[in-house]
Structures are given as C-alpha cells and as structure tokens.
C-alpha positions in Angstrom: 13.3 13.9 -0.8 10.4 13.7 -3.5 8.2 10.7 -3.5 5.2 9.9 -5.0 2.9 7.0 -3.2 -0.5 5.4 -4.6 -2.2 3.1 -2.5 -5.1 1.2 -3.1 -7.3 -1.6 -2.7 -10.8 -2.7 -2.0 -13.6 -1.8 0.9 -13.1 -2.9 4.7 -9.1 -4.1 4.3 -8.1 -0.9 5.8 -6.2 2.2 2.8 -7.9 4.7 4.9 -5.6 3.4 8.1 -2.6 2.5 5.8 -2.6 6.0 4.4 -2.5 7.4 7.6 0.0 5.9 9.2 2.3 6.1 6.0 1.2 10.1 6.3 2.3 10.1 9.9 4.7 7.9 9.9 6.6 10.2 6.9 5.4 13.1 9.0 7.6 12.1 12.2 11.1 11.6 10.2 11.1 14.9 9.5 9.5 14.6 5.8 6.7 18.0 4.4 4.1 15.4 3.2 0.2 15.5 2.0 -2.6 13.3 1.2 -5.5 12.9 0.1 -8.4 9.3 -0.4 -10.5 9.2 -3.0 -13.0 6.5 -1.9 -15.7 6.1 -4.8 -18.0 3.7 -4.3 -16.5 2.3 -1.6 -18.4 0.1 0.7 -16.6 -3.1 1.1 -15.2 -4.9 -2.2 -15.4 -1.4 -4.1 -12.0 0.3 -5.0 -10.6 2.3 -2.3 -6.9 4.0 -3.6 -4.6 7.4 -1.8 -2.7 9.7 -2.8 0.7 10.9 -0.7 3.4 13.2 -1.9 6.1 13.3 0.1 8.7 16.3 -0.8 5.9 18.4 -2.9 5.6 22.2 -1.2 2.7 22.7 -3.0 0.1 21.5 -5.7 -2.6 19.2 -5.8 -1.4 15.7 -3.7 -2.9 13.3 -6.2 -0.4 11.5 -8.6 -0.9 11.9 -12.0 -1.1 8.3 -14.2 2.7 6.7 -14.9 4.2 9.1 -12.0 3.9 6.8 -8.9 7.3 6.3 -7.5 5.6 3.3 -5.3 2.6 1.7 -5.5 1.3 -0.1 -2.4 -1.7 -3.0 -3.0 -3.8 -4.4 -0.5 -5.2 -6.8 -3.5 -4.2 -8.4 -6.5 -6.8 -7.0 -9.4 -5.8 -3.4 -7.5 -2.1 -4.1 -7.6 -2.3 -5.2 -12.1 -4.5 -2.4 -12.1 -1.7 0.5 -10.8 0.9 -1.2 -12.2 -0.7 -0.1 -15.2 -2.4 2.8 -14.5 -0.4 5.1 -11.9 2.9 3.3 -11.2 5.8 4.6 -13.6 8.4 2.6 -15.2 11.4 1.8 -12.8 9.5 2.1 -9.7 8.5 0.1 -7.0 5.1 -2.0 -6.4 4.5 -3.9 -2.9 1.1 -6.2 -3.0 -0.1 -8.7 -0.3 -1.6 -11.2 -2.1 -4.6 -11.8 -1.7 -7.6 -12.1 -4.6 -11.0 -10.3 -4.2 -12.8 -11.2 -7.2 -14.3 -8.3 -9.2 -17.4 -9.0 -10.9 -15.7 -9.3 -14.1 -13.8 -12.2 -12.9 -16.4 -14.3 -11.4 -18.9 -13.5 -14.6 -15.7 -15.3 -15.8 -15.6 -12.4 -18.5 -11.9 -11.7 -17.2 -9.2 -13.9 -15.7 -8.1 -12.9 -12.0 -4.7 -11.5 -11.9 -1.8 -13.7 -10.4 1.5 -13.6 -8.8 2.7 -14.7 -12.4 1.2 -12.0 -14.8 2.3 -9.3 -11.6 6.1 -10.2 -12.3 5.8 -10.5 -15.8 4.1 -7.5 -16.4 6.5 -5.5 -13.7 9.8 -7.2 -15.3 8.4 -5.8 -18.7 8.6 -1.9 -17.0 11.4 -2.9 -15.4 9.2 -2.4 -11.8 10.7 -4.2 -8.9 8.0 -5.9 -7.3 7.7 -7.3 -3.4 4.8 -9.8 -2.7 3.7 -9.9 1.3 1.1 -12.1 2.6 1.6 -15.4 1.1 2.5 -17.7 4.0 -1.2 -17.1 4.7 -0.2 -16.4 8.2 -1.3 -13.1 10.9 -5.1 -11.6 11.3 -5.9 -10.7 8.1 -7.8 -7.4 9.7 -4.1 -6.5 10.1 -2.7 -7.1 6.4 -2.5 -3.1 6.3 -0.1 -2.9 8.8 2.1 -6.1 7.7 2.2 -4.7 3.9 3.4 -1.3 5.6 6.4 -2.8 7.9 7.5 -5.2 4.9 7.3 -2.7 3.0 9.5 -0.3 5.4 11.8 -3.3 5.6 12.3 -4.6 2.3 13.5 -1.1 1.3 10.7 0.0 -0.8 9.3 2.7 1.1 12.9 5.2 1.6 13.3 7.9 4.3 11.1 6.4 6.8 11.6 3.3 9.9 10.0 0.6 12.3 10.6 3.7 14.8 8.2 5.7 12.5 5.7 3.0 12.1 5.7 2.9 15.6 5.6 6.2 16.5 2.8 6.5 13.6 0.5 3.3 15.7 1.3 5.3 19.2 -0.4 8.2 17.7 -3.6 6.4 16.2 -4.9 3.4 17.9 -4.6 2.5 21.7 -5.7 -0.5 23.2 -5.6 -3.9 22.8 -5.3 -2.8 18.5 -1.7 -0.9 19.8 -1.0 -4.0 21.7 -1.9 -6.2 18.8 -0.5 -3.8 15.8 2.8 -3.0 18.1 4.0 -7.1 18.6 2.7 -7.9 14.6 5.5 -4.7 13.9 8.0 -6.7 16.3 7.4 -9.8 14.7 8.6 -8.4 10.8 11.6 -5.8 12.4 12.8 -8.5 15.0 
C-alpha cells in the first residue's frame, strides 16, 4: 500500500502529537512510514502541518500539491485550504469541526468556512468527507485523538485499527494522560 497523508491545524491543537501517533500506528501495523512536520510560525493560532508517506521507500516525505490521498485537519479554515491545496481529486478529508478565526476573517475581509462550504467544494472534486466533533462533547484537548480514532473507525485511514492506535498511545503517553486517551479510544470503538 502507498498512501500520502497530510495533517494540518493551528498551533496548540496537537498536530505534532497526531502526526506522531499516525506514524507509530502505521509502524505498528507493519508499514514503511516516514513523516515530517513543517511548523512555520507554529505559535498558538499559527498554521501547522505534517506530511506522512506510507509505503514509499525513498524520496522526500513532503507531499506535493494535489497529491495527498488523505487530509486530517483539526480546524475548518485549514481543512478548506488543504481541500484546494494538497488533497487530490477523489481523496478523503476528515476534519474536526472547530474554527479558529484567522485575521482576515476577524477583519471581515474573508468569510469563515463552514461545513456547507467544505461539503460543496468536496462534492465538486469527488472528495469523501468525515466531519468529527459536531456534538461538542469531550475534552477539547483530546480532539486530535478523537479525529484519529473516528478516521480509523470511519475507514478514512486504511491499514490500521484501534489496536494500532492503542499501541501508539502506550508508546507515547503514560499515567493519567494515557488513561484518558485510552478511555476516549474505547468510547469510540466500543
């Protein structure tokens, strides 16, 4: 299997942790995987992205424009940008339904994207969409884990299962943080 996965969000949402969990879960499942984070101005509220390539033995881990098979996004504006930037036609988009208003939106120079805008744009490009976090429940600090688990459960991320995520969580966390994340995983997969 070969797959390009692009992750994005804003600083403070846990994109780096999400990236590390995806990499470890695919490694646990026996896939060759490599990734790179590109933080830019990754202060709280700034754009953060990660590129993960599954099954590519050589070459750069950076994904070219229009070549991502899957996008996982932790914020609406970043999901909308990735839909037009990195995601290929016919790809898969999973996003957490939250909005961190960018400066142009705050200044009313741009309209904030919403689920309807994303749905319309996705339909025009034959992109499947999984919208996560619409009920407002759960700990916002765990939205990255929720997006990962729902993406696996919803079939967006091929080749990995709940057990691979569990293994990745155990490798990365301990104590109360691990227990909370395992509890969230269990609540999603039942």
